[in-house]
N, C-alpha and C positions, 0 to 999 in steps of 0.2 A: 585580548582575543587569543584563544589557544592556537597553537600551531596546527594541530589536527583536530577539527571539530567533528568527531565521529557521530555524535548524536544527530546533528543536522544532516550530515552526509548520508547516514543510514535511515534517517526519518524516524528515529525512536526518541522517547522522552523518558530517560532513566529516572529523572527527578520525581516522577509520579509514584514510583514504588520504592525508591531508595531515600526515604525521608528520615531526617534525624530529629528527634523530639525537641531538643533544646535550641535548635537554630530556627531562623526565619524560614517559613515554609513557602515554596514557590507557588503552590496551588491552594494555599490556605487550608490544607488538610493535615490533620495530625498523623503521625506515623502509626504503623500497625500496632506496635507494642507500647505506645506512649502512655496509655492508661495504666498499664502494669508498672512502667517506669515511674510514673507519678505516684502511685500507691507506695512503691518501695522507698522513694525519696521522702514522702511524707512520714512514713513509719520510722525511717532511720535518721531523720534530720535531728541533729543535736544530741544524740545519745551515744555516739562513738561507735567505732567499728566492732568492738568486742560484744557490746550489748546488742548491736544491730544484727549480728550474725545469729544470735539466739532468738531475739524477740521478733525479728522481721524475716524469719526463715521462710514462711509461707509466701510472702510477697516476692522474695528473691527467687523461689522455685517457680512461681507463676511467670515472672519475667524471663527466667532462663528457658522455660518451656515455650514461651511465645517466640523467643529468638531462635531456638534450635529446632523445635517441632519434633523432638525425639519420641515423646509419648504418642503423638498423633501418627507418626510413621509406623511405630510398633503396633498400634491398634489397626491401622489400615492393612498391614501385612498379615495380622491375625485374621481379619475379616476376609481377605483374599484367599488365605490358606483354607479357611472353613468353606468358602464358596467352591473352591476347586475340589475339596474333599466330597462335598455334597454332589457335585456334578459327576465325579467318578463313581459314586455309589448309586447314581441314578435317581436321587431324591429331589434334585433341583434341575430345572431346565431354564437356562437364561432366556430372556425375551429376545425376539428377533432383532430389535434395534441394538442389542448388546453384542450380537454376533456378526454385525456388518450387513444384515439383511434389512433393508428399509422398505416400508410400505409406500408405494408411489402415490397413493391417494392422499389428499390433504385431510 
């Protein structure tokens, strides 16, 4: 038993979203990037690191993107910049629910 059991004290369950693909899963769910990790391992198994860098480059890039989300963040920033540009030009008006104004009727 740990000295400070913060997960139970705070009422959170970090194991639900911090899963490691190769270990026993507490909730019997695969980790978020497990499929990409599995594809990369299947591609690079038994061919050596030098050949794997060349032949499995696409699988490695997919795994790296899944872990870092750099391309996704870059796309989202471009979408947000375009939205702000269109709002300034007056070509786009965001819906009321995007500006904090909610319709009280169901």
